[in-house]
N, C-alpha and C positions, 0 to 999 in steps of 0.2 A: 581527500583520501576517505574512502568508504570504510567504516569500521562497525563492528558489532557493538551494540549498546547493551551494557549490563545494568545500568541505572539511568533512566531517562532524566535529563536536565529539565528544569522548569520551562525553558524556551522550547525544547522538543515536545514537551507535553502540550504547550500552546499550539504548536503546529498540528499535533495529533487532534486536538479539539477542533481546529479549523477544518481538517480533513473530515472528521466525523460529521460536522455540520453540513459540509458540502455533499457528502454521500447521502446523508439522511434526506436531503431535499430532492434528490434525483429519483426517477422512476425505479422502483425495486430496491432503493437504498435502505429503507427502514427494515425490510425483511432481511436483506443481506447483513445488516449490522447485528440483528438478533442472532443470526447464525455465527457471525465472526466473533462477537463478544461473549458468546456462550453464557449469557445471563449476568455477566460482570458489568460494572460501571466502566465507562470509557477509560478513565485513568488507571483503574485496576487492571483492565485488559492490557493496556500498554505496558504496565509493570510485568504482567504475566508473559507477554511476548518477549520482553527483555530477559526475564528469568529463564525462559525456555531456549534462549539463544536464537530467536527468530526475528529480532529487530535490528535493523542496520540503518545508518545514516551517513551522509557526507558533511552535513552541518546541521544546525538546529532548525533549518527551514525545509529540509527534505528528509523523507524517511521511507523505509521499505520493510515490509513484513513478508517473510518467506516461511511458509509452513508446509512441511512434507513435500518439498520441491515445487511448490506452487506459490507464485506471487499473489498474496491475498490482499495486500494493501500497498499502495504506492502513492506518495504525496510529494509535490513540490509546491512551495508557496507561490502564489500568483506573481509576485515581483521577480521570481527567479525562473519562470517558465520560458520556454523557447530559447534556452541558452545551453541545451545539451545535458542538463542535470538528470532529467528523467531517463534519457537514453543511456547515460552513464550508469545509473542505478540498475536499469534492466540488463545492460551488458555485464555488469558485475554479478548480478544475480545468476546469470546464465553460466558464467565462466569462473566465478569466484567460489568461495566455500559453500554458499547456499545451494549451488548447482540446480537452480530452478529449471524446470522442464515445461512448465505451463503457467498460465496467468489467467486471472479473472477480470472481467470488465462488466459494468452494468449495462443493461439494454439502453441503447441510444447514446452511450458515452463514446462518441466518435473520436474525441481527442486521445483518450486512452487506447482505443483500438488502433488508431493511426500510429501511436508510439510503439506498440507491440509489433505492428506490421513493418515499421521502419527498421527493425532488427531481424526481420524474417519470420516472425511468429504470426500465428492467427490467435487472436484473443478468444477465449472460450466464453460463450454467451451464458449468462446466468438466466435461467428460466425460473421465475418465482411465482408462487401461488398468490392468491388474493391477499391484499394488504389490509 
């Protein structure tokens, strides 16, 4: 069951840090994180997403951040991928309370783009300046 998170559990914070490190290592990831975190440390940003009602999860290994009807973060732990969890989170974001209308994906992130395309969306390409 996908639920809004009001206070991230320690295990969800660990998943967030894993997601953060994965994004930072990708092309355009470092710049994207600067914009997403708005100067906050990763854990403080996760708390801020929760406080703003923008953080959702279905368990402690999968999370979704929807800001102003845009999926800005989506993470499923590697052990749980290819089991429909990402698709369930995106479907929920589209039809549930967040009412997401758009999504972001990093340049070259084919897996994320394929996920969005599998539900009928086109992922918006982030074009980033020099890093």
